[in-house]
C-alpha positions as CSV (number, residue, x, y, z in Angstrom):
1,M,137.3,167.9,43.5
2,S,134.0,166.5,42.4
3,M,132.9,165.9,39.0
4,R,129.2,165.6,37.6
5,T,128.2,164.5,34.2
6,D,126.2,167.4,33.7
7,D,129.7,169.2,33.5
8,F,130.4,167.8,30.0
9,D,127.1,168.9,28.8
10,Y,126.5,171.5,25.6
11,T,124.8,172.6,23.4
12,L,124.4,171.3,19.7
13,P,121.7,173.0,17.7
14,E,119.3,170.7,15.6
15,E,120.4,172.7,12.4
16,L,123.9,171.4,12.9
17,I,123.0,167.9,12.8
18,A,123.2,166.1,9.7
19,Q,119.9,164.5,8.4
20,A,121.1,162.9,5.5
21,P,124.5,161.9,3.8
22,A,126.8,164.3,2.2
23,E,126.3,163.9,-1.7
24,P,129.0,163.4,-3.0
25,R,129.6,160.9,0.2
26,D,133.2,162.6,0.4
27,S,132.3,166.3,0.3
28,C,131.4,166.1,4.1
29,R,133.5,168.0,6.6
30,L,136.6,166.8,8.1
31,L,138.1,168.7,11.4
32,V,141.4,168.2,11.5
33,V,143.3,168.3,15.0
34,D,147.0,168.9,15.1
35,R,148.4,168.2,18.4
36,K,151.9,169.3,17.5
37,G,150.6,172.9,15.8
38,S,152.6,172.1,12.8
39,Q,149.9,172.6,10.5
40,A,148.5,175.7,9.5
41,G,144.8,176.5,11.6
42,T,142.9,178.0,14.2
43,P,145.6,177.9,17.2
44,L,143.7,175.8,20.6
45,E,143.9,176.8,24.2
46,H,146.0,174.0,25.1
47,G,148.2,174.1,22.2
48,G,148.0,172.9,18.5
49,T,145.5,173.8,15.8
50,V,142.6,173.0,14.4
51,E,141.6,173.3,10.7
52,H,138.1,172.5,8.5
53,R,138.5,171.0,5.8
54,I,136.5,168.4,3.3
55,F,136.7,164.7,3.7
56,R,138.0,164.1,0.2
57,D,141.5,165.8,1.5
58,I,142.0,163.1,4.0
59,I,144.7,161.7,1.8
60,D,146.9,164.7,2.7
61,Y,147.2,163.5,6.2
62,I,147.9,159.6,5.6
63,E,151.6,158.3,5.3
64,P,153.1,155.1,3.9
65,G,152.9,152.8,6.9
66,D,150.2,154.8,8.7
67,V,147.2,152.8,10.1
68,L,143.7,153.3,9.4
69,V,141.2,152.0,11.5
70,S,137.5,151.9,10.5
71,G,134.5,150.2,12.2
72,A,130.8,150.3,12.8
73,V,128.8,153.4,13.4
74,Y,125.7,154.3,14.7
75,D,123.0,155.3,12.0
76,L,120.3,157.6,12.4
77,G,117.8,155.3,13.5
78,G,119.9,154.4,16.7
79,G,121.1,151.2,15.3
80,V,124.5,150.0,14.2
81,R,125.4,149.4,10.8
82,P,128.8,148.3,9.6
83,V,131.1,150.8,7.3
84,C,131.4,148.1,4.3
85,A,135.2,148.7,3.3
86,R,137.7,146.1,2.5
87,A,141.4,146.7,3.3
88,E,144.4,145.3,4.3
89,I,146.2,147.0,7.7
90,R,149.9,147.2,7.4
91,A,152.3,149.0,10.2
92,R,155.8,149.1,11.3
93,T,156.2,147.0,14.2
94,R,159.3,146.3,16.9
95,Q,159.8,142.7,17.8
96,E,162.2,141.6,20.6
97,L,163.1,137.7,20.9
98,T,165.2,136.1,23.4
99,G,166.9,132.4,22.9
100,Q,169.2,130.8,25.5
101,I,171.8,128.4,24.7
102,A,174.3,126.6,27.4
103,L,178.0,126.9,26.1
104,T,178.8,123.0,27.4
105,E,177.7,119.9,25.8
106,S,177.7,116.2,26.9
107,E,180.3,114.2,24.8
108,K,180.6,110.4,25.2
109,Q,184.6,109.1,26.1
110,S,185.4,105.8,25.6
111,A,186.2,103.7,29.1
112,R,188.1,100.5,29.6
113,G,186.6,97.2,29.8
114,G,184.8,96.6,26.2
115,R,184.0,93.2,25.3
116,T,183.7,91.4,22.2
117,R,181.4,88.7,21.6
118,W,180.3,85.8,18.8
119,A,177.0,84.2,18.1
120,L,176.1,82.1,15.0
121,R,172.7,82.6,13.5
122,V,171.3,79.7,11.7
123,G,167.8,80.4,10.1
124,K,165.6,82.0,12.9
125,K,167.8,80.7,15.4
126,R,170.7,81.9,17.3
127,I,173.4,80.2,19.0
128,N,175.9,82.2,21.6
129,F,179.4,81.3,21.8
130,Y,179.7,83.5,25.3
131,Q,178.4,83.5,28.8
132,N,178.3,86.3,31.3
133,S,180.1,88.4,29.2
134,G,177.9,91.6,29.8
135,I,178.8,94.6,31.0
136,S,176.8,95.7,34.3
137,N,176.5,99.1,35.8
138,A,177.8,101.0,32.8
139,E,176.3,103.1,30.0
140,C,177.2,101.3,27.1
141,D,177.0,101.2,22.9
142,K,176.3,98.1,21.5
143,I,177.8,97.4,17.8
144,T,176.4,94.6,15.7
145,C,177.9,93.0,12.8
146,E,176.7,90.0,10.9
147,Y,178.6,88.4,8.3
148,P,176.5,85.9,6.1
149,F,178.3,82.5,4.5
150,A,177.6,83.6,0.8
151,I,179.2,84.7,-2.5
152,R,177.1,87.3,-4.4
153,G,175.8,85.9,-7.2
154,V,176.9,82.3,-6.5
155,F,175.6,80.6,-3.2
156,A,174.3,81.8,0.3
157,L,174.0,79.5,2.9
158,P,171.3,79.7,5.4
159,F,173.6,80.8,8.7
160,S,175.7,83.6,9.5
161,L,178.5,85.0,12.0
162,V,177.3,87.4,14.1
163,R,180.2,89.8,15.8
164,E,178.8,92.3,18.9
165,R,181.0,94.7,20.6
166,V,180.0,96.2,23.7
167,Q,181.8,99.4,24.8
168,P,181.1,101.1,27.8
169,Y,181.5,104.9,27.8
170,R,181.2,107.8,30.2
171,T,180.2,111.5,29.7
172,A,181.6,114.7,29.9
173,D,181.1,118.2,29.5
174,A,182.9,119.7,26.3
175,P,182.9,123.3,25.5
176,V,181.0,125.1,22.8
177,S,182.5,127.8,20.6
178,A,180.7,130.8,21.8
179,D,181.0,132.3,18.3
180,A,179.2,129.1,16.8
181,A,176.7,129.2,19.5
182,R,175.7,133.0,18.6
183,A,175.6,132.2,15.1
184,A,173.3,129.2,15.2
185,L,170.9,130.8,18.1
186,E,170.9,134.2,15.7
187,Q,169.7,132.0,12.8
188,A,167.0,130.3,15.2
189,L,165.5,133.4,16.2
190,L,165.5,135.1,13.0
191,Q,163.3,131.9,11.7
192,Q,161.2,132.3,14.8
193,L,160.9,136.1,13.7
194,R,160.0,135.2,10.2
195,E,157.3,132.8,11.1
196,T,155.7,135.6,13.5
197,I,155.7,138.4,10.7
198,G,154.4,136.0,8.2
199,A,155.2,135.5,4.7
200,D,154.2,138.9,3.8
201,G,155.9,140.4,6.5
202,T,159.4,142.5,5.7
203,I,162.3,142.5,8.5
204,L,163.6,146.2,8.0
205,A,166.3,146.3,10.3
206,Y,167.6,144.2,12.9
207,E,170.3,143.9,15.8
208,T,171.2,141.4,18.0
209,A,173.0,141.2,21.6
210,A,174.5,138.7,23.6
211,E,175.7,137.8,27.1
212,V,177.2,134.9,28.8
213,T,175.9,134.3,32.3
214,G,176.5,131.1,34.4
215,G,177.8,129.3,31.0
216,V,174.6,130.2,29.5
217,L,174.8,132.3,26.2
218,T,171.5,134.5,26.1
219,V,171.0,136.5,22.8
220,T,168.2,139.0,22.1
221,L,167.3,140.0,18.9
222,T,165.5,143.4,17.9
223,A,164.1,144.1,14.8
224,E,161.8,146.6,13.0
225,C,159.6,145.0,10.7
226,E,156.5,145.9,8.7
227,Q,153.7,143.3,8.3
228,E,150.1,142.7,8.1
229,I,148.3,143.5,11.5
230,G,144.8,143.3,10.2
231,R,142.1,142.8,7.6
232,A,138.7,143.8,6.9
233,Q,136.5,140.4,6.5
234,A,133.2,139.6,5.4
235,T,130.7,137.9,7.6
236,P,127.3,136.6,6.7
237,D,125.7,139.2,8.6
238,A,128.1,142.4,8.2
239,E,131.4,143.6,7.5
240,F,133.4,144.1,10.1
241,L,137.2,144.6,10.8
242,Q,139.0,142.0,12.7
243,L,142.6,143.1,14.2
244,R,144.9,140.4,15.4
245,P,146.4,139.9,18.8
246,P,149.9,140.8,19.2
247,A,152.4,138.1,17.7
248,G,153.9,137.8,21.2
249,E,155.6,139.6,24.1
250,G,157.5,143.0,23.2
251,T,155.4,143.3,19.7
252,T,154.2,146.9,19.5
253,A,152.7,149.1,16.5
254,D,154.4,152.4,15.9
255,D,151.9,155.4,16.1
């Protein structure tokens, strides 16, 4: 089957081509095509209906949450002129966020072989009272306490006693409560969702699903939101409509 561009040619009488804007501007004609055929109008060959209205009637077809997009149009001279309109575009969007967390965490457990050692600090010098008391080839915590020779408000001598405790430890995997992990992960995903839709966005409804595989908890949050997806902005040369890119994978705007 071949197709040629002239297959799409059609006759358009010159008298039906508008030569100037209608006055008032909202009195121009509006062609309404209803693909579902739920509105009154002339039936179409492949289903649906078509109806001729006046442009000011467009408000009869716009419902809360609908997205109305306006852009540049060609003028009669063949150039492009902007549609000078300012608007905030909001839509209902579907967001899906996923997070994972391990159901085990490393926990320190004290091991045998701890050492306590003492030293004397005199001014900026330190005199150690130990030798070869370190612990090698082990992970250790070192706890240092310093005891000055002084009576508060009475006197203070320029030296102090230093006590160091070197305690080896080993690490072991400890279980994490699945319920606590899921609650923490859900809160983190909700916070991420709020940042995604912005301060002016609203979470209308959400649900979470969780599964555990190989000791890892996966939580998926699915939410229906209302948020701003675009805004008409002014530039030095023209007025244009700039749509925001998708906020993340899984973000879609409902029709």
